[in-house]
Backbone bond lengths (Angstrom), bond angles and torsions (degrees), N, CA, C in turn:
res aa  C-N    CA-C-N  psi(-1)  N-CA   C-N-CA  omega(-1)  CA-C   N-CA-C  phi
1 X - - - 1.449 - - 1.520 107.75 -
2 X 1.323 118.45 132.44 1.457 120.26 -179.54 1.518 110.53 -67.47
3 X 1.319 115.07 145.91 1.460 119.74 178.60 1.517 108.78 -74.94
4 X 1.330 117.30 131.57 1.458 119.56 -179.50 1.517 110.72 -70.99
5 X 1.317 113.86 158.93 1.448 118.24 173.81 1.518 107.81 -64.47
6 X 1.348 114.90 150.80 1.453 118.48 176.76 1.515 108.31 -68.85
7 X 1.333 115.24 135.37 1.455 119.15 -176.64 1.521 110.19 -78.14
8 X 1.302 114.41 151.46 1.453 121.40 177.13 1.523 106.68 -100.20
9 X 1.332 116.50 112.88 1.449 121.55 -176.00 1.513 113.30 -52.39
10 X 1.333 117.92 -38.59 1.465 120.48 -178.14 1.525 110.78 -66.57
11 X 1.318 117.25 -36.98 1.466 120.72 -178.18 1.528 112.66 -74.70
12 X 1.311 117.23 -26.60 1.465 119.73 -173.58 1.519 113.28 -107.29
13 X 1.300 118.19 -5.24 1.462 120.89 -175.41 1.526 112.52 -57.14
14 X 1.323 117.88 -43.40 1.469 120.95 -179.34 1.511 112.12 -61.71
15 X 1.320 116.80 -42.08 1.464 120.52 179.16 1.521 109.91 -67.10
16 X 1.329 116.63 -42.82 1.467 120.60 179.57 1.528 110.39 -62.04
17 X 1.317 117.82 -42.08 1.465 121.48 178.95 1.528 109.70 -63.56
18 X 1.327 116.95 -43.84 1.468 121.25 178.66 1.528 110.38 -58.17
19 X 1.319 116.10 -45.95 1.463 120.21 -178.85 1.527 109.91 -66.28
20 X 1.325 116.68 -42.30 1.466 120.65 -179.18 1.526 111.85 -61.84
21 X 1.323 116.26 -29.27 1.468 120.44 177.81 1.525 111.24 -79.38
22 X 1.324 115.94 9.04 1.459 123.51 177.84 1.522 113.14 65.73
23 X 1.303 114.87 34.67 1.463 119.23 170.24 1.511 106.86 -101.33
24 X 1.294 116.95 128.25 1.450 122.31 -176.58 1.525 110.81 -60.99
25 X 1.318 117.04 125.63 1.464 121.99 178.08 1.525 109.42 -88.70
26 X 1.319 116.07 150.79 1.466 120.76 177.39 1.531 109.39 -80.17
27 X 1.318 115.63 163.13 1.468 119.49 175.63 1.522 110.50 -60.18
28 X 1.333 117.19 -38.13 1.469 120.88 178.63 1.519 110.64 -59.42
29 X 1.330 115.61 -45.80 1.461 119.10 179.22 1.522 111.40 -64.61
30 X 1.309 116.62 -41.54 1.459 119.69 179.68 1.518 110.77 -64.65
31 X 1.330 117.09 -37.64 1.461 120.12 178.70 1.524 112.06 -67.59
32 X 1.328 117.17 -19.98 1.462 120.75 176.14 1.526 111.91 -74.96
33 X 1.320 117.37 -26.17 1.462 119.22 -177.51 1.522 113.34 -103.28
34 X 1.322 118.45 -10.75 1.458 120.31 -179.70 1.510 111.20 -173.91
35 X 1.318 114.88 -170.35 1.460 120.37 177.14 1.519 109.06 -117.58
36 X 1.323 116.05 151.36 1.453 121.21 178.47 1.525 108.22 -60.15
37 X 1.325 115.93 131.33 1.465 119.81 178.75 1.526 109.77 -98.02
38 X 1.303 115.31 179.55 1.462 121.59 177.45 1.522 111.55 -88.06
39 X 1.319 117.29 2.73 1.453 121.50 -170.68 1.527 111.97 -108.62
40 X 1.330 114.91 156.21 1.459 120.45 174.36 1.519 108.56 -113.13
41 X 1.299 114.74 154.56 1.454 122.16 -178.79 1.531 109.54 -67.43
42 X 1.324 117.79 126.74 1.462 119.96 178.57 1.528 113.39 -62.95
43 X 1.328 117.79 -23.58 1.461 120.60 -177.04 1.527 112.56 -88.44
44 X 1.340 117.91 -48.75 1.466 120.31 -174.77 1.526 112.63 -112.13
45 X 1.312 117.14 -7.98 1.467 124.24 178.52 1.527 113.19 68.10
46 X 1.321 116.42 16.88 1.458 120.78 174.99 1.525 110.52 -83.07
47 X 1.307 115.50 172.32 1.461 121.92 179.28 1.519 110.50 -65.29
48 X 1.328 116.35 141.51 1.460 121.59 173.51 1.524 109.19 -105.04
49 X 1.327 116.10 137.88 1.452 122.32 171.29 1.515 107.06 -99.64
50 X 1.318 116.07 143.30 1.461 118.59 178.10 1.516 109.47 -110.45
51 X 1.330 113.56 146.05 1.455 120.16 -178.61 1.523 109.03 -146.83
52 X 1.304 115.35 155.14 1.452 121.45 177.32 1.513 109.22 -115.60
53 X 1.312 114.98 139.33 1.456 121.52 170.89 1.521 105.25 -126.24
54 X 1.316 116.70 99.30 1.460 119.50 -171.63 1.513 108.18 64.41
55 X 1.325 116.85 -123.84 1.469 121.39 178.59 1.527 112.86 -93.06
56 X 1.318 117.35 0.65 1.458 121.14 -177.24 1.527 110.54 -88.80
57 X 1.322 115.98 123.81 1.463 122.68 175.63 1.522 107.51 -96.09
58 X 1.343 116.06 124.16 1.459 121.69 -179.57 1.513 110.16 -127.15
59 X 1.336 114.70 161.74 1.458 122.28 177.66 1.516 108.48 -134.19
60 X 1.346 116.42 147.23 1.457 120.85 178.87 1.525 107.88 -149.92
61 X 1.352 114.84 142.39 1.462 119.52 174.28 1.524 108.95 -102.21
62 X 1.307 116.34 171.05 1.474 122.32 -177.26 1.519 112.99 -66.41
63 X 1.333 117.24 -21.97 1.463 119.24 -175.18 1.522 113.69 -93.17
64 X 1.344 117.64 -5.23 1.451 119.66 174.75 1.511 116.81 118.21
65 X 1.310 119.07 -8.51 1.462 120.07 178.47 1.526 108.81 -74.06
66 X 1.327 116.20 135.38 1.463 121.03 -177.15 1.520 109.57 -133.80
67 X 1.335 115.49 146.99 1.457 121.83 -175.65 1.517 110.85 -144.43
68 X 1.319 115.80 144.13 1.457 119.56 161.02 1.521 105.39 -79.07
69 X 1.312 117.64 168.07 1.467 119.85 178.43 1.528 110.34 -60.24
70 X 1.329 117.20 -41.61 1.472 120.78 -179.65 1.528 111.11 -64.24
71 X 1.323 117.28 -43.48 1.467 120.51 179.43 1.529 110.53 -64.41
72 X 1.339 117.32 -39.65 1.460 120.63 178.08 1.525 110.17 -63.71
73 X 1.322 116.77 -44.01 1.458 120.78 178.46 1.523 110.90 -59.20
74 X 1.321 116.59 -44.02 1.464 120.48 179.43 1.520 111.50 -63.39
75 X 1.331 117.24 -43.73 1.472 120.07 -179.40 1.529 111.82 -67.60
76 X 1.323 116.96 -40.89 1.469 119.99 178.06 1.521 109.94 -63.68
77 X 1.328 117.13 -45.05 1.460 121.42 -179.52 1.521 110.57 -61.69
78 X 1.330 116.68 -43.38 1.462 121.36 178.26 1.531 110.74 -62.78
79 X 1.325 116.83 -41.72 1.457 121.56 179.84 1.529 111.16 -64.78
80 X 1.320 116.77 -42.98 1.469 120.70 179.26 1.518 109.99 -63.89
81 X 1.333 116.50 -42.91 1.462 119.43 179.25 1.528 110.73 -63.30
82 X 1.324 117.40 -41.38 1.467 120.63 178.40 1.527 110.43 -62.25
83 X 1.340 116.99 -40.31 1.472 119.86 178.21 1.523 110.68 -64.97
84 X 1.342 116.55 -39.71 1.464 119.47 177.26 1.533 110.69 -58.64
85 X 1.344 116.01 -48.69 1.460 119.25 -177.98 1.523 111.19 -65.57
86 X 1.315 118.14 -36.60 1.469 120.79 176.79 1.534 110.01 -63.87
87 X 1.328 116.16 -39.35 1.468 120.28 177.65 1.521 110.32 -64.29
88 X 1.326 115.97 -43.77 1.468 119.69 179.51 1.525 110.58 -62.44
89 X 1.338 116.87 -43.81 1.473 119.10 178.29 1.526 110.77 -59.15
90 X 1.324 117.09 -44.14 1.460 120.75 178.56 1.518 112.26 -62.76
91 X 1.326 115.91 -40.46 1.469 119.49 178.61 1.526 111.08 -68.10
92 X 1.339 117.26 -37.07 1.469 119.88 176.84 1.522 110.70 -62.42
93 X 1.315 116.46 -42.24 1.462 119.87 177.12 1.522 111.01 -62.46
94 X 1.329 116.11 -39.44 1.466 120.68 177.62 1.523 110.45 -60.92
95 X 1.337 116.78 -46.26 1.466 120.77 -179.15 1.523 111.21 -62.37
96 X 1.331 116.47 -43.08 1.471 120.28 179.42 1.529 110.40 -64.82
97 X 1.337 116.82 -43.59 1.463 119.66 179.64 1.528 111.09 -63.51
98 X 1.326 117.12 -41.33 1.468 119.83 177.66 1.524 111.08 -61.15
99 X 1.327 116.58 -39.41 1.467 120.23 178.23 1.533 110.08 -65.56
100 X 1.336 116.81 -43.61 1.469 119.68 177.68 1.526 111.17 -63.09
101 X 1.322 116.58 -40.33 1.464 119.92 177.92 1.521 110.57 -63.69
102 X 1.326 116.09 -38.09 1.456 120.50 177.79 1.521 110.84 -60.47
103 X 1.346 114.88 -46.89 1.468 119.27 179.40 1.530 111.19 -62.59
104 X 1.322 115.65 -40.29 1.466 120.20 -178.53 1.532 111.42 -63.81
105 X 1.323 116.83 -49.20 1.477 118.14 -177.58 1.522 111.16 -70.91
106 X 1.353 117.09 -29.23 1.476 119.34 176.59 1.539 109.43 -65.09
107 X 1.351 115.65 -43.05 1.473 119.89 178.74 1.530 111.38 -62.21
108 X 1.329 116.34 -25.68 1.462 120.95 179.35 1.527 112.19 -96.12
109 X 1.334 116.50 12.64 1.457 120.84 171.73 1.518 116.41 90.35
110 X 1.328 119.42 2.21 1.465 120.30 -178.96 1.533 109.33 -97.65
111 X 1.312 116.17 79.74 1.463 123.02 -175.61 1.526 111.61 -65.10
112 X 1.335 116.80 -39.62 1.475 120.04 -178.76 1.531 111.39 -64.31
113 X 1.313 116.82 -45.54 1.466 120.27 178.19 1.526 109.94 -65.03
114 X 1.312 117.72 -38.97 1.468 121.82 177.81 1.522 110.35 -59.47
115 X 1.315 116.01 -41.69 1.463 120.80 179.48 1.529 110.24 -63.75
116 X 1.339 117.74 -42.98 1.469 121.05 179.55 1.527 111.66 -63.74
117 X 1.340 116.86 -43.24 1.467 119.68 178.03 1.526 111.00 -61.74
118 X 1.316 116.56 -42.06 1.461 121.02 -179.49 1.531 111.25 -66.07
119 X 1.321 117.48 -40.21 1.468 121.19 177.26 1.527 110.88 -64.06
120 X 1.321 115.90 -40.93 1.468 119.27 178.87 1.531 110.59 -66.49
121 X 1.312 117.03 -38.71 1.464 120.89 176.32 1.527 110.13 -59.82
122 X 1.325 116.81 -42.40 1.470 121.25 178.57 1.529 110.65 -63.86
123 X 1.333 117.76 -41.34 1.479 120.63 178.03 1.527 111.04 -62.65
124 X 1.324 116.79 -42.21 1.463 120.35 178.37 1.528 109.85 -62.46
125 X 1.332 117.38 -42.37 1.465 120.35 178.31 1.525 111.99 -62.34
126 X 1.321 117.91 -35.99 1.471 121.02 176.13 1.529 110.64 -64.02
127 X 1.330 115.85 -41.98 1.468 120.03 177.95 1.527 111.03 -64.00
128 X 1.329 115.92 -38.22 1.466 120.44 178.39 1.527 109.80 -60.99
129 X 1.304 117.18 -46.86 1.471 120.29 -179.68 1.521 111.41 -62.40
130 X 1.333 116.91 -39.23 1.465 120.04 177.51 1.529 110.70 -63.79
131 X 1.332 116.51 -41.35 1.465 119.85 178.51 1.516 111.66 -65.49
132 X 1.319 117.53 -40.99 1.463 120.66 179.49 1.527 110.92 -57.99
133 X 1.316 116.39 -36.12 1.467 120.55 -179.05 1.530 111.90 -70.53
134 X 1.330 117.40 -23.52 1.462 119.87 -177.44 1.517 113.25 -86.12
135 X 1.325 116.83 -17.07 1.462 119.61 -177.33 1.519 108.75 -79.45
136 X 1.322 114.07 123.23 1.462 119.80 -179.74 1.517 108.70 -124.31
137 X 1.317 116.24 122.47 1.461 119.68 -179.72 1.518 112.84 -88.31
138 X 1.332 117.50 -2.83 1.459 118.59 -177.19 1.516 113.21 -105.61
139 X 1.327 119.10 18.96 1.459 122.02 179.88 1.520 110.57 -60.68
140 X 1.322 117.01 -43.68 1.460 120.44 -177.87 1.512 110.19 -64.00
141 X 1.339 118.04 -44.76 1.459 120.78 -179.91 1.519 111.00 -60.96
142 X 1.331 118.16 -42.64 1.453 121.72 179.72 1.524 110.36 -64.49
143 X 1.334 117.03 -41.24 1.452 121.21 -179.58 1.520 110.59 -65.66
144 X 1.324 116.82 -45.07 1.458 121.01 -178.81 1.514 111.02 -63.52
145 X 1.329 117.87 -38.76 1.448 120.45 179.92 1.510 111.89 -65.73
146 X 1.321 117.73 -31.27 1.446 120.88 -178.72 1.509 114.43 -89.01
147 X 1.331 117.67 0.52 1.461 119.28 -173.37 1.526 113.90 -81.95
148 X 1.326 118.84 -12.15 1.450 120.64 179.72 1.520 111.45 68.70
149 X 1.321 116.25 -150.11 1.466 119.96 -175.18 1.513 113.24 -102.81
150 X 1.320 117.61 -0.13 1.462 121.03 -179.95 1.516 110.06 -69.33
151 X 1.334 118.89 121.35 1.460 119.00 178.29 1.517 111.25 -66.10
152 X 1.327 115.46 141.69 1.480 119.00 -179.46 1.503 110.16 -126.41
């Protein structure tokens, strides 16, 4: 993605103030202060525009949410981790329900179906363990340590 031109604070101040007052900015106005980024706002899931002020990389959505690059990274990382844990909780419920279904059909004489439910529960539990191993809560710390002194 091409690097946007550095924004001129005097030219964009009015638009920034309008957005900060929680008035929805138009795409034209947003294009005056930055370029459309590849990222979505962690809060409203709208498009983020990126802009530079000197060496500072910032992001802003049309509804008023604003981020430095570091703050955006932290929010995205937190959101991804929350989604991982929500997925794990859902998978745990699936495994428990499959086990209960296995017990239920076994009590009703369907041993073969009980075996299939139990095997599927075991497969789900294996997937859960694999997912747990992939979740890392120290991504932000590792990223920050490697960023050097360049402001982001």
